[in-house]
ROTIRO-807268 format. One record per residue: x, y negated, z of N, C-alpha, C in turn; residue in one letter. Coordinates in Angstrom, 2 decimals, decimal comma, padded with zeros to 5 digits. Layout:
residues N
+---------+---------+---------+---------+---------+---------+---------+---------+---------+---+
:    n_xx :    n_yy :    n_zz :   ca_xx :   ca_yy :   ca_zz :    c_xx :    c_yy :    c_zz : r :
+---------+---------+---------+---------+---------+---------+---------+---------+---------+---+
:       X :       Y :       Z :       X :       Y :       Z :       X :       Y :       Z : A :
...
+---------+---------+---------+---------+---------+---------+---------+---------+---------+---+
END
This chain:
residues 74
+---------+---------+---------+---------+---------+---------+---------+---------+---------+---+
:    n_xx :    n_yy :    n_zz :   ca_xx :   ca_yy :   ca_zz :    c_xx :    c_yy :    c_zz : r :
+---------+---------+---------+---------+---------+---------+---------+---------+---------+---+
:  036,29 : -005,84 :  008,76 :  035,42 : -006,99 :  008,59 :  035,41 : -007,44 :  007,13 : X :
:  036,58 : -007,35 :  006,48 :  036,67 : -007,78 :  005,10 :  035,82 : -006,88 :  004,20 : X :
:  035,81 : -005,57 :  004,48 :  034,99 : -004,64 :  003,68 :  033,51 : -004,96 :  003,85 : X :
:  033,13 : -005,30 :  005,08 :  031,72 : -005,62 :  005,34 :  031,29 : -006,86 :  004,57 : X :
:  032,13 : -007,90 :  004,59 :  031,81 : -009,13 :  003,86 :  031,77 : -008,88 :  002,36 : X :
:  032,67 : -008,03 :  001,87 :  032,65 : -007,68 :  000,45 :  031,35 : -006,95 :  000,09 : X :
:  030,94 : -006,04 :  000,96 :  029,70 : -005,31 :  000,72 :  028,51 : -006,27 :  000,71 : X :
:  028,43 : -007,16 :  001,70 :  027,31 : -008,10 :  001,79 :  027,28 : -009,03 :  000,58 : X :
:  028,44 : -009,54 :  000,18 :  028,45 : -010,43 : -000,98 :  028,07 : -009,67 : -002,26 : X :
:  028,50 : -008,43 : -002,37 :  028,12 : -007,61 : -003,53 :  026,63 : -007,33 : -003,54 : X :
:  026,07 : -007,04 : -002,37 :  024,63 : -006,79 : -002,28 :  023,84 : -008,04 : -002,64 : X :
:  024,28 : -009,19 : -002,18 :  023,59 : -010,44 : -002,50 :  023,68 : -010,76 : -003,99 : X :
:  024,84 : -010,55 : -004,57 :  025,00 : -010,81 : -006,01 :  024,14 : -009,83 : -006,81 : X :
:  024,12 : -008,58 : -006,41 :  023,30 : -007,59 : -007,09 :  021,82 : -007,93 : -007,00 : X :
:  021,41 : -008,38 : -005,84 :  020,01 : -008,79 : -005,65 :  019,66 : -009,97 : -006,54 : X :
:  020,54 : -010,92 : -006,61 :  020,31 : -012,10 : -007,43 :  020,22 : -011,73 : -008,91 : X :
:  021,15 : -010,90 : -009,38 :  021,13 : -010,47 : -010,78 :  019,86 : -009,66 : -011,06 : X :
:  019,50 : -008,75 : -010,14 :  018,30 : -007,93 : -010,32 :  017,04 : -008,78 : -010,37 : X :
:  016,92 : -009,76 : -009,49 :  015,74 : -010,63 : -009,48 :  015,67 : -011,46 : -010,75 : X :
:  016,80 : -011,94 : -011,20 :  016,83 : -012,73 : -012,43 :  016,39 : -011,89 : -013,63 : X :
:  016,93 : -010,68 : -013,73 :  016,55 : -009,80 : -014,84 :  015,07 : -009,43 : -014,77 : X :
:  014,57 : -009,21 : -013,57 :  013,15 : -008,86 : -013,42 :  012,27 : -010,00 : -013,91 : X :
:  012,63 : -011,23 : -013,59 :  011,85 : -012,38 : -014,04 :  011,93 : -012,57 : -015,55 : X :
:  013,11 : -012,35 : -016,11 :  013,28 : -012,54 : -017,55 :  012,60 : -011,44 : -018,37 : X :
:  012,55 : -010,24 : -017,83 :  012,03 : -009,11 : -018,60 :  010,61 : -008,73 : -018,21 : X :
:  009,97 : -009,50 : -017,36 :  008,61 : -009,19 : -016,92 :  007,66 : -009,25 : -018,12 : X :
:  006,75 : -008,26 : -018,23 :  005,87 : -008,22 : -019,39 :  004,74 : -009,24 : -019,37 : X :
:  004,51 : -009,89 : -018,24 :  003,44 : -010,88 : -018,18 :  003,86 : -012,02 : -017,26 : X :
:  003,08 : -013,10 : -017,31 :  003,41 : -014,27 : -016,52 :  003,15 : -014,01 : -015,04 : X :
:  003,67 : -014,84 : -014,21 :  003,51 : -014,70 : -012,77 :  002,05 : -014,76 : -012,33 : X :
:  001,30 : -015,67 : -012,94 : -000,11 : -015,81 : -012,58 : -000,89 : -014,56 : -012,96 : X :
: -000,62 : -014,04 : -014,15 : -001,30 : -012,82 : -014,60 : -000,94 : -011,65 : -013,70 : X :
:  000,34 : -011,54 : -013,36 :  000,80 : -010,46 : -012,49 :  000,16 : -010,54 : -011,11 : X :
:  000,09 : -011,75 : -010,55 : -000,56 : -011,92 : -009,24 : -002,03 : -011,54 : -009,30 : X :
: -002,70 : -011,90 : -010,39 : -004,11 : -011,54 : -010,55 : -004,28 : -010,03 : -010,62 : X :
: -003,40 : -009,36 : -011,38 : -003,47 : -007,90 : -011,48 : -003,23 : -007,24 : -010,13 : X :
: -002,25 : -007,73 : -009,40 : -001,96 : -007,18 : -008,07 : -003,14 : -007,38 : -007,14 : X :
: -003,71 : -008,58 : -007,17 : -004,86 : -008,87 : -006,31 : -006,04 : -007,97 : -006,65 : X :
: -006,31 : -007,76 : -007,94 : -007,40 : -006,88 : -008,35 : -007,16 : -005,45 : -007,89 : X :
: -005,93 : -004,98 : -008,00 : -005,60 : -003,63 : -007,55 : -005,75 : -003,50 : -006,05 : X :
: -005,34 : -004,52 : -005,32 : -005,48 : -004,48 : -003,86 : -006,94 : -004,48 : -003,43 : X :
: -007,77 : -005,26 : -004,11 : -009,20 : -005,28 : -003,80 : -009,80 : -003,92 : -004,09 : X :
: -009,43 : -003,33 : -005,21 : -009,93 : -002,00 : -005,58 : -009,50 : -000,96 : -004,54 : X :
: -008,24 : -001,02 : -004,14 : -007,73 : -000,09 : -003,12 : -008,45 : -000,29 : -001,79 : X :
: -008,68 : -001,53 : -001,42 : -009,40 : -001,82 : -000,18 : -010,82 : -001,25 : -000,23 : X :
: -011,49 : -001,41 : -001,36 : -012,85 : -000,86 : -001,51 : -012,84 :  000,66 : -001,38 : X :
: -011,86 :  001,30 : -002,02 : -011,76 :  002,76 : -001,95 : -011,50 :  003,22 : -000,52 : X :
: -010,63 :  002,52 :  000,18 : -010,32 :  002,88 :  001,57 : -011,54 :  002,69 :  002,47 : X :
: -012,27 :  001,62 :  002,27 : -013,47 :  001,40 :  003,07 : -014,52 :  002,47 :  002,80 : X :
: -014,67 :  002,87 :  001,55 : -015,61 :  003,92 :  001,20 : -015,19 :  005,25 :  001,84 : X :
: -013,92 :  005,58 :  001,74 : -013,42 :  006,82 :  002,33 : -013,58 :  006,81 :  003,85 : X :
: -013,32 :  005,67 :  004,48 : -013,46 :  005,56 :  005,92 : -014,92 :  005,72 :  006,34 : X :
: -015,83 :  005,14 :  005,57 : -017,25 :  005,26 :  005,88 : -017,71 :  006,71 :  005,74 : X :
: -017,25 :  007,38 :  004,69 : -017,61 :  008,79 :  004,50 : -017,07 :  009,65 :  005,64 : X :
: -015,83 :  009,39 :  006,01 : -015,21 :  010,16 :  007,11 : -015,94 :  009,89 :  008,43 : X :
: -016,36 :  008,65 :  008,64 : -017,09 :  008,30 :  009,85 : -018,39 :  009,09 :  009,93 : X :
: -019,10 :  009,18 :  008,81 : -020,35 :  009,94 :  008,77 : -020,08 :  011,41 :  009,09 : X :
: -019,03 :  011,97 :  008,50 : -018,67 :  013,36 :  008,77 : -018,37 :  013,59 :  010,25 : X :
: -017,60 :  012,68 :  010,84 : -017,23 :  012,82 :  012,24 : -018,44 :  012,66 :  013,17 : X :
: -019,33 :  011,72 :  012,83 : -020,53 :  011,55 :  013,65 : -021,40 :  012,79 :  013,59 : X :
: -021,53 :  013,39 :  012,41 : -022,30 :  014,61 :  012,28 : -021,65 :  015,74 :  013,09 : X :
: -020,35 :  015,84 :  013,01 : -019,63 :  016,87 :  013,76 : -019,84 :  016,69 :  015,27 : X :
: -019,74 :  015,44 :  015,73 : -019,94 :  015,17 :  017,16 : -021,38 :  015,45 :  017,59 : X :
: -022,34 :  015,12 :  016,74 : -023,73 :  015,42 :  017,04 : -023,94 :  016,93 :  017,16 : X :
: -023,31 :  017,68 :  016,26 : -023,40 :  019,14 :  016,31 : -022,80 :  019,67 :  017,61 : X :
: -021,72 :  019,08 :  018,07 : -021,08 :  019,52 :  019,31 : -021,95 :  019,22 :  020,53 : X :
: -022,67 :  018,12 :  020,47 : -023,49 :  017,71 :  021,62 : -024,75 :  018,57 :  021,77 : X :
: -025,18 :  019,19 :  020,70 : -026,39 :  020,03 :  020,77 : -026,05 :  021,33 :  021,49 : X :
: -026,92 :  021,72 :  022,42 : -026,65 :  022,96 :  023,16 : -026,72 :  024,17 :  022,22 : X :
: -025,75 :  025,05 :  022,39 : -025,71 :  026,27 :  021,60 : -025,24 :  026,06 :  020,18 : X :
: -024,63 :  024,92 :  019,89 : -024,17 :  024,65 :  018,53 : -022,90 :  025,42 :  018,26 : X :
: -022,78 :  025,94 :  017,06 : -021,59 :  026,66 :  016,67 : -020,51 :  025,66 :  016,25 : X :
: -019,28 :  025,94 :  016,60 : -018,16 :  025,08 :  016,20 : -017,42 :  025,74 :  015,05 : X :
: -016,74 :  024,92 :  014,28 : -015,99 :  025,42 :  013,13 : -014,64 :  025,91 :  013,56 : X :
+---------+---------+---------+---------+---------+---------+---------+---------+---------+---+
END
């Protein structure tokens, strides 16, 4: 039990030191960083929606080809 408590306290101290260093050494302010993250997430969401729409079109075409009598399958 003592080893476990030592491990947990060490992990908590390490996390605290790491978070403090990350805040002190961050290249930009919190607001700027949040804006950058939000912009990247919006961009990623747009890319995913575009890819999903393209895949949907491909799948619909494939299903239409399957429904036609005498259609060749890949």
